[in-house]
N, C-alpha and C positions, 0 to 999 in steps of 0.2 A: 614358538610357545615356550613354556617353562620346561626345562629339562630335569630339574631337581625333583626327585620323587617325594621328598619331604616338604616341598613348598605347598602351603595351603591354598595358594591361588591356582594351582594346577587343575585342569578340567577333570571332572570325575565322570568319564564316559561310561555309560551302561549302569550307573547307580542311581537309585531313586532316594530322595531324602526321606527320612522317617516321618516327617510331618506330612508330606505329600501322600505317602502310603497310608497313613492314618486317616487322612481326609477322604481318600478314595474308598477305603474299606468302610468307613462310617457312612458315606453316602450310599454305598451298595447295601449295607445292612438296613438302613432306614427305608430304602426303596423296597427291599424284600419284605420287611415287616409291614409296610403300607399295603403291598399287594396281598399278603396273607390275611391281613385284617379285613380287607374288602372281599376277598374270595371265599374265606372260610366262615364268615359270620352266618348264623342260622337264618336270619331273615333274607339272605341273599337268594334263597330258593323262591322263585317267583311262582305265584299261583294266579289263576284266573280271577278276575274281579268278582265273579259270581260266587266263588268259594270262600271269600274273605268276609269277615264281619268286623266292622269298626265301631267301637263304643265311643260315643260323644258325651262329654261331661259338660254341664253348664249349670248356672245358678237356678235355684228353684223358681224364682220369679219369672224367668223367661223360658221355662221348660215347655209350656204349651205351644208357643209360637215356633220354637225350635223343632218340636216333634212334628208339627205340620209341615215345615220345610223338609225335614228328613223323609217323611212319608211321600211327599211329592217327588223328591229326588230319587227315592228308591223305586217308585213306580215308573218314572221316566227313563232312568238309566239301568234299571235292573241290579242295583247295588244293594248291599245289606248294611246300612248304617242303623245303629240302634242307640237310643238315648239311655244312658246309664242312670239308673235311679239308686242313689246311695242313702237316701234319708237325710234328715236335717243334721246340722252340725251343733245345734244348741240344745 
């Protein structure tokens, strides 16, 4: 191998390049942030389906058929879907 300590071709045993260290630290930071974003979000707390209410928004022209479908679904599955009535836009 190379015997001269000043030779740039000499192997650097035990040292990590700055770019490699930056890449590894960045990947770890992104992974940690991804985990925290999923674990700490408020909606991550699961509730039973019977305790949740879901508002459904639709156009006024199809509100009656959608309400019939929601009523049938609520009866069959015990869910609480509700058609949100917001009034006209005009």
